[in-house]
C-alpha positions in Angstrom: 0.0 0.0 0.0 1.5 3.4 -1.0 1.8 6.3 1.4 -0.8 9.0 0.9 0.4 12.2 -0.9 -0.6 14.7 1.8 0.8 15.7 5.2 -1.9 14.0 7.3 -2.7 17.0 9.4 -5.0 16.3 12.4 -7.8 18.6 11.2 -8.3 21.4 8.8 -6.3 24.3 10.3 -9.2 26.9 10.0 -11.3 24.5 12.2 -8.6 24.3 14.8 -8.4 28.1 15.0 -12.2 28.4 15.1 -12.5 25.6 17.7 -10.0 27.3 20.0 -11.7 30.7 19.5 -15.2 29.4 20.3 -13.9 27.3 23.2 -12.2 30.3 24.7 -15.3 32.5 24.2 -17.5 29.8 25.8 -15.2 29.2 28.7 -15.0 33.0 29.2 -18.8 33.2 29.4 -19.0 30.3 31.8 -16.5 31.9 34.2 -17.9 35.4 33.8 -14.6 36.7 32.4 -13.9 40.4 32.9 -13.7 42.8 30.0 -10.3 43.4 28.3 -10.7 47.0 29.7 -10.1 48.7 26.4 -12.1 51.7 25.1 -14.9 50.2 22.9 -14.1 52.3 19.9 -10.4 51.7 20.1 -10.9 47.9 20.7 -13.3 47.6 17.7 -11.0 49.6 15.5 -8.1 47.4 16.4 -10.1 44.3 16.0 -11.3 45.4 12.5 -7.7 46.1 11.4 -6.5 42.7 12.7 -9.3 40.8 11.0 -8.9 42.6 7.7 -5.1 42.4 7.9 -5.1 38.7 8.7 -7.6 37.9 5.9 -5.5 40.0 3.5 -2.4 38.1 4.5 -4.2 34.8 4.0 -5.5 35.8 0.6 -2.1 36.9 -0.7 -0.5 33.8 0.6 -3.2 31.5 -0.9 -2.9 33.4 -4.1 0.8 32.4 -4.3 -0.3 28.8 -4.2 -3.0 29.3 -6.8 -0.5 30.9 -9.2 1.8 27.9 -8.7 -1.0 25.6 -9.4 -0.8 23.9 -6.1 -3.7 23.7 -3.6 -3.3 25.6 -0.3 -5.4 22.9 1.6 -3.0 20.6 3.5 -5.2 17.6 2.9 -4.5 17.7 -0.8 -1.2 16.8 -2.6 1.3 19.6 -2.9 2.6 20.0 -6.5 5.0 22.9 -6.1 7.0 24.5 -3.4 6.1 28.1 -2.6 9.2 30.1 -1.8 8.4 33.5 -3.3 6.2 36.5 -2.2 5.3 36.3 1.4 7.0 32.9 1.6 10.3 34.6 1.4 9.6 35.9 5.0 7.6 33.1 6.6 7.1 29.5 5.8 3.6 29.7 7.1 2.0 33.1 6.2 -1.5 31.5 6.0 -1.3 30.3 9.6 0.1 33.6 10.7 -2.8 35.3 9.0 -5.2 33.0 10.7 -3.6 33.9 14.1 -3.9 37.6 13.4 -7.6 37.1 12.3 -8.2 35.1 15.5 -6.7 37.8 17.7 -9.0 40.3 15.9 -12.1 38.3 16.6 -11.1 37.7 20.2 -10.7 41.5 20.7 -14.0 42.1 18.9 -15.7 39.7 21.3 -14.0 41.4 24.3 -12.9 38.0 25.5 -9.6 37.7 27.4 -10.0 33.9 27.7 -10.4 33.6 23.9 -7.4 35.8 23.4 -5.4 33.6 25.9 -6.5 30.4 24.0 -4.5 31.6 21.0 -1.3 30.4 22.7 -2.5 26.7 23.0 -4.0 27.0 19.5 -0.6 28.0 18.1 1.0 25.1 19.9 -1.4 22.7 18.3 -0.9 24.2 14.9 2.9 24.2 15.3 3.2 20.6 16.5 0.3 18.8 14.8 -0.1 20.7 11.5 3.1 22.5 10.6 5.4 19.7 11.9 3.5 17.1 9.7 3.6 19.5 6.7 7.3 20.0 7.1 8.0 16.2 7.2 5.8 15.8 4.1 7.5 18.6 2.2 11.0 17.4 3.2 10.2 13.9 1.9 8.6 15.3 -1.3 11.0 18.1 -2.2 14.2 16.9 -0.4 17.2 19.2 -0.5 15.2 22.0 -2.1 12.9 22.2 0.9 15.7 21.7 3.4 17.5 24.7 1.9 14.4 26.8 2.1 13.9 25.8 5.8 17.5 27.0 6.4 16.7 30.4 4.9 13.2 31.2 6.0 11.8 31.1 9.6 8.7 29.0 10.4 6.6 31.9 11.6 8.4 35.2 11.3 
């Protein structure tokens, strides 16, 4: 039996982020969390900028994949290695965009617990998504991917 041509991530990354955000929001409501203590207009403005910025980052990064003819979804086979555009600065700009968007939504919800849940969310993404993707890409692209790893950081 041949090995599947995908990284075998534990769950679609957007669902991991969403699950952590909703869990944090729900826990916060259960424990009657305090407000973040920020001025409402300032908080909403910052939240809006983070959400738009994160989505823009995601769109640009996913566009790089589309131009290369490879799917951005980690449950599909990768056909090309993205090393240009945003990928010159981060090996994972889509996950970075998701994290920024997450922070914006947590601010918009005025939920310190949801904001705090971003840390364990990023640990799950790093260990159970990115680590698997990196093993897959190293086995698929070999020295080319290892050279890329040596030049570009995982996050920033």
